[in-house]
C-alpha positions in Angstrom: -21.7 -16.2 -6.0 -18.3 -14.6 -5.7 -15.5 -17.0 -5.3 -13.9 -17.6 -1.9 -10.2 -16.8 -2.1 -7.2 -17.4 0.2 -3.7 -16.1 0.4 -0.6 -18.1 1.0 2.5 -16.2 2.1 5.8 -18.0 2.0 8.0 -16.9 5.0 10.1 -20.0 5.7 13.5 -19.2 4.3 16.8 -18.4 5.8 17.1 -14.9 4.3 20.8 -15.7 3.8 21.5 -12.9 1.2 19.8 -10.3 3.4 21.6 -11.2 6.5 18.5 -10.6 8.6 15.2 -12.4 8.6 13.1 -10.6 5.9 9.7 -11.3 7.4 10.5 -9.5 10.7 12.3 -6.5 9.2 10.4 -3.1 9.8 8.7 -1.6 6.8 7.0 1.6 7.6 4.9 1.1 10.7 4.7 -2.7 10.3 7.0 -5.7 9.7 7.4 -7.0 6.2 5.2 -9.9 7.0 2.4 -7.7 8.4 2.6 -5.6 5.4 2.0 -8.6 3.2 -0.9 -9.8 5.4 -2.5 -6.3 5.5 -2.4 -6.2 1.7 -4.9 -9.1 1.4 -6.9 -8.1 4.5 -7.5 -4.7 2.9 -8.9 -6.5 -0.1 -11.3 -8.6 1.9 -9.2 -11.9 1.8 -9.8 -13.5 5.2 -8.3 -16.9 4.9 -4.5 -16.2 5.3 -1.9 -18.9 5.6 1.8 -18.2 6.5 4.3 -20.9 5.9 7.1 -20.8 8.5 10.5 -22.6 8.8 13.6 -20.7 9.9 12.8 -19.1 13.3 9.4 -20.4 13.1 8.2 -19.4 16.5 8.9 -15.7 16.0 7.4 -15.6 12.5 4.5 -17.7 13.5 3.7 -15.4 16.5 3.6 -12.3 14.2 1.4 -14.2 11.7 -1.2 -15.4 14.2 -1.3 -11.9 16.0 -2.2 -10.4 12.7 -5.0 -13.0 12.1 -3.3 -15.5 9.9 -3.0 -19.3 10.4 0.5 -20.9 10.4 1.6 -23.9 8.3 5.0 -25.1 9.7 7.3 -26.6 7.1 9.9 -28.7 8.9 11.6 -29.3 5.4 11.9 -25.7 4.5 15.7 -26.1 3.8 14.9 -28.3 0.9 13.5 -25.3 -1.1 10.4 -23.3 -1.8 8.3 -26.0 -3.3 8.2 -27.9 0.0 6.8 -24.6 1.5 4.1 -24.3 -1.1 3.1 -27.9 -0.5 3.0 -27.4 3.3 1.0 -24.1 2.8 -1.7 -25.5 0.3 -2.5 -28.2 2.8 -3.8 -25.6 5.2 -5.9 -23.6 2.9 -9.5 -23.5 4.0 -12.0 -26.0 2.8 -14.3 -24.4 0.3 -11.7 -22.0 -1.0 -11.8 -21.6 -4.7 -8.5 -20.0 -5.3 -5.4 -18.8 -3.6 -2.8 -15.9 -4.0 0.8 -17.1 -3.8 3.2 -14.4 -2.5 6.8 -14.8 -1.2 7.2 -12.5 1.9 10.1 -10.7 0.2 7.7 -9.1 -2.3 5.7 -6.9 0.1 4.9 -3.8 -1.9 2.3 -5.2 -4.3 -0.6 -2.7 -4.4 -4.2 -3.7 -3.5 -5.3 -2.7 -7.0 -3.4 -5.7 -8.3 -5.1 -8.0 -5.9 -8.6 -6.6 -6.9 -7.9 -6.9 -10.6 -6.9 -10.5 -10.3 -9.9 -11.3 -8.1 -12.2 -9.6 -10.6 -10.8 -11.7 -13.5 -10.9 -14.9 -11.4 -14.5 -14.3 -10.8 -15.2 -14.5 -14.5 -14.2 -18.1 -14.2 -12.3 -18.3 -17.5 -8.9 -19.5 -16.2 -7.3 -21.4 -13.4 -4.0 -19.6 -13.4 -3.9 -15.8 -13.4 -0.7 -13.7 -13.5 -0.3 -10.0 -13.0 1.7 -8.4 -15.7 3.5 -5.1 -16.0 5.8 -3.9 -18.7 5.3 -7.1 -20.7 6.5 -9.3 -17.8 4.6 -11.4 -15.3 5.0 -11.0 -11.6 3.7 -11.8 -8.1 1.4 -12.9 -6.8 -0.2 -15.4 -9.2 -3.8 -16.4 -8.4 -4.2 -20.2 -8.6 -7.4 -22.2 -8.6 -7.6 -24.7 -5.6 -8.2 -27.5 -8.1 -4.5 -27.4 -8.8 -3.6 -28.4 -5.2 -3.8 -32.1 -5.9 -1.3 -31.6 -8.8 0.9 -29.5 -6.5 0.8 -32.2 -3.9 1.6 -35.0 -6.4 4.1 -37.7 -5.7 6.9 -36.2 -7.7 8.3 -32.7 -7.4 9.0 -31.3 -10.8 12.5 -30.0 -11.6 12.3 -26.3 -11.3 9.5 -26.4 -8.8 6.1 -24.7 -9.2 7.2 -22.6 -12.2 7.9 -25.7 -14.2 4.6 -27.3 -13.1 2.6 -24.2 -14.1 4.5 -23.9 -17.4 3.6 -27.5 -18.2 -0.1 -26.8 -17.6 0.1 -23.7 -19.7 1.6 -25.7 -22.6 -1.1 -28.3 -22.4 -4.0 -26.0 -21.6 -3.3 -22.5 -22.6 -6.9 -21.4 -22.2 -6.5 -22.0 -18.5 -3.9 -19.2 -18.2 -4.5 -15.4 -18.3 -2.3 -12.4 -17.9 -3.9 -9.4 -16.2 -2.4 -6.0 -17.0 -1.8 -4.1 -13.7 -0.5 -0.6 -12.9 2.0 -1.9 -10.5 5.8 -2.2 -11.0 6.1 -3.6 -7.5 4.9 -7.0 -8.7 8.6 -7.3 -9.9 10.3 -5.9 -6.8 11.8 -8.3 -4.3 14.0 -7.6 -1.3 16.8 -10.1 -1.5 19.6 -8.0 -0.2 20.2 -5.1 2.2 20.4 -2.7 -0.7 16.9 -4.0 -1.9 15.5 -3.4 1.6 16.7 0.1 1.7 15.2 0.7 -1.8 12.0 -0.9 -0.6 11.7 1.5 2.3 12.0 4.3 -0.1 9.5 2.8 -2.5 7.0 2.4 0.4 6.9 6.2 0.8 5.8 6.6 -2.8 3.5 3.6 -3.1 0.4 5.8 -3.2 1.6 7.7 -6.2 1.9 6.0 -9.7 5.0 6.3 -11.8 4.7 7.6 -15.3 5.0 4.0 -16.7 2.1 3.0 -14.4 0.1 5.9 -15.6 0.5 4.6 -19.1 -1.1 1.3 -18.1 -4.0 3.1 -16.4 -4.7 5.1 -19.5 -4.1 2.3 -22.1 -5.5 -0.7 -20.3 -7.5 0.0 -17.2 -9.3 3.3 -17.9 -8.6 4.2 -21.5 -8.8 7.8 -22.5 -9.1 9.2 -25.9 -6.2 11.1 -27.4 -7.9 14.5 -27.0 -8.2 13.9 -23.3 -4.6 12.6 -23.1 -3.3 15.7 -24.9 -5.1 17.9 -22.3 -3.6 15.9 -19.4 -0.2 16.1 -20.8 -0.3 19.9 -21.0 -1.9 20.2 -17.6 1.0 18.0 -16.3 3.6 20.2 -17.9 2.0 23.4 -16.5 1.7 21.8 -13.0 5.4 20.8 -13.1 6.4 24.3 -14.2 4.5 25.9 -11.5 5.8 23.5 -8.9 9.5 24.0 -9.8 9.2 27.7 -10.0 7.8 27.8 -6.6 10.5 25.5 -5.3 13.2 27.6 -6.8 12.0 30.8 -5.3 10.6 29.7 -1.9 12.7 26.6 -1.2 9.4 24.8 -0.3 9.5 21.0 -0.2 7.0 20.2 -3.1 6.9 17.1 -5.4 7.1 18.0 -9.1 6.5 14.3 -10.0 3.4 14.1 -8.0 2.2 17.2 -9.8 3.1 15.6 -13.2 1.2 12.3 -12.7 -1.9 14.1 -11.1 -2.0 16.6 -14.0 -1.8 13.8 -16.5 -4.6 11.7 -14.8 -6.8 14.4 -13.4 -9.5 13.9 -16.1 -9.4 10.2 -16.1 -13.2 9.8 -15.4 -14.2 12.8 -17.8 -17.7 12.1 -19.0 -18.8 10.5 -15.8 -21.0 12.5 -13.3 -18.9 14.1 -10.7 -15.8 13.0 -12.7 -13.4 14.4 -10.2 -14.8 12.1 -7.4 -15.2 9.1 -9.8 -11.6 9.5 -10.9 -10.3 9.6 -7.4 -12.4 6.5 -6.5 -10.8 4.6 -9.4 -7.3 5.6 -8.3 -8.0 4.7 -4.6 -9.1 1.2 -5.8 -5.8 0.8 -7.5 -3.9 1.9 -4.3 -2.9 5.5 -5.3 -4.5 7.3 -2.4 -2.3 10.4 -2.5 -2.9 11.0 -6.1 -6.6 10.4 -5.6 -6.8 13.2 -3.1 -5.3 15.7 -5.5 -7.5 14.5 -8.4 -10.6 14.8 -6.2 -9.9 18.5 -5.7 -9.0 19.5 -9.3 -12.5 21.0 -10.0 -13.3 22.4 -6.6 -10.7 22.9 -3.9 -11.2 23.9 -0.3 -8.4 26.5 0.2 -7.9 29.8 1.8 -5.1 32.3 1.5 -4.1 31.5 5.1 -3.1 28.0 3.9 0.2 27.1 2.2 0.2 26.2 -1.5 0.5 22.5 -2.0 0.6 20.1 -5.0 -3.2 20.0 -4.8 -3.7 23.7 -5.4 -0.9 23.6 -8.1 -2.7 20.9 -10.1 -6.0 22.7 -9.6 -4.6 25.9 -11.0 -2.8 24.1 -13.9 -6.1 22.7 -15.1 -7.6 26.2 -15.1 -4.8 27.5 -17.3 -5.3 24.8 -20.0 -8.1 24.5 -22.5 -7.8 21.5 -24.7 -4.1 21.3 -25.2 -3.7 25.1 -25.3 -2.6 27.3 -22.5 -5.0 30.2 -21.8 -5.5 32.8 -19.2 -7.9 32.1 -16.3 -10.4 34.7 -17.6 -10.7 33.0 -21.0 -11.4 29.6 -19.3 -14.1 31.0 -17.1 -15.7 33.7 -19.2 -16.5 31.0 -21.8 -18.3 28.9 -19.2 -20.2 32.0 -17.8 -21.5 32.8 -21.3 -22.5 29.1 -21.9 -24.5 29.0 -18.6 -25.7 32.6 -18.5 -29.4 31.4 -18.1 -28.7 29.2 -15.3 -28.3 31.2 -12.1 -27.2 28.3 -10.0 -24.5 27.3 -12.5 -23.3 30.9 -12.8 -22.9 31.1 -9.0 -20.8 28.0 -8.9 -18.6 29.1 -11.8 -18.0 32.5 -10.3 -17.0 30.8 -7.1 -14.4 28.7 -8.9 -13.2 31.7 -10.9 -12.6 33.7 -7.7 -10.8 30.7 -6.1 -8.6 30.2 -9.1 -7.6 33.8 -9.1 -6.8 33.7 -5.3 -4.7 30.6 -5.9 -3.0 32.2 -9.0 -2.0 35.2 -6.8 -0.6 33.1 -4.2 1.5 31.0 -6.7 2.8 34.1 -8.3 3.8 35.4 -5.0 5.6 32.2 -3.9 7.2 31.6 -7.4 8.2 35.3 -7.8 7.1 35.3 -11.4 3.9 36.0 -13.4 2.0 32.9 -14.6 2.7 33.9 -18.2 6.4 33.5 -17.6 6.1 30.2 -15.9 3.8 28.7 -18.4 6.2 29.4 -21.3 8.4 26.6 -19.7 5.4 24.3 -19.9 4.9 24.9 -23.7 8.6 24.2 -24.2 8.2 20.9 -22.1 5.3 19.7 -24.2 7.0 20.1 -27.6 7.9 16.9 -29.3 
């Protein structure tokens, strides 16, 4: 049976450095606290406990309305360890483990929670840390058999961090680091400047950074170098097409979105319906906007009456690259038509994609004000070591 997991969110502090109560600040369409709770709910974690302290009535009301239980901590001023103790006492009986998340780290992606959950299910460790860029972050996932130790008579100097370090020193086999494609495990909102930065980050949470792409391709869904070389060139072509369109038309397009989607578009190559499978993998990690583009890199539903978007640009870029070499659209498709010439159904599908690629190419050339050959020269320059 899969383990039953809980989530413990610490929202008891004064937020003195922020100047406003962090838990109740707006973050997108939700408060910061609601954003933390929704993260776990989206991952199927139903037992949610919120520790309250400062302005407990207001924070508790939001928590209960969102479906969480409240653990009041009258001693919250004494520090975070007292809040952890107050919270673990309210974790549901029968729970096997719990995530521990301070409320000021609200942008963790659901892929991080799912990867930790998956590793915990293997039952090989009692303490799991998400790790990104060789550094651990939040939220750790702790087995509930640690609760009696946490609630022990003496509080260790340095709090829970010290306690967990002691356990790791004595029983290193009980600790695992889980590689995640999520820089937000390190991002906390302590100050007003952090909060503003967090609001900007929220708008791009569904797009991986290049550093997060590296983790995906190295650790989560490894890709052979041949595939990576193809992805790099498609990424450069997509960026060149996007930037040329922006320069000429003034359109609000996102070159970085084109870059990461070009790089990851063939992540599931070799699987049936690889474009759909790759999109599914990225959605599981929390990268929905990128997934939508990758799902359309093979077939895209577009008509000349529609504006060109990042989706069509990445789709076209893939049709202009064979291996790591830039080619014309005709070369890419004529080869496939020859290969499948005895399969009428395949020929029909290939001709449909060929015609669509030509229509998108014409639209991009019109918006960019340049032939594709001129634009792709920039991509070749960008891919040179």
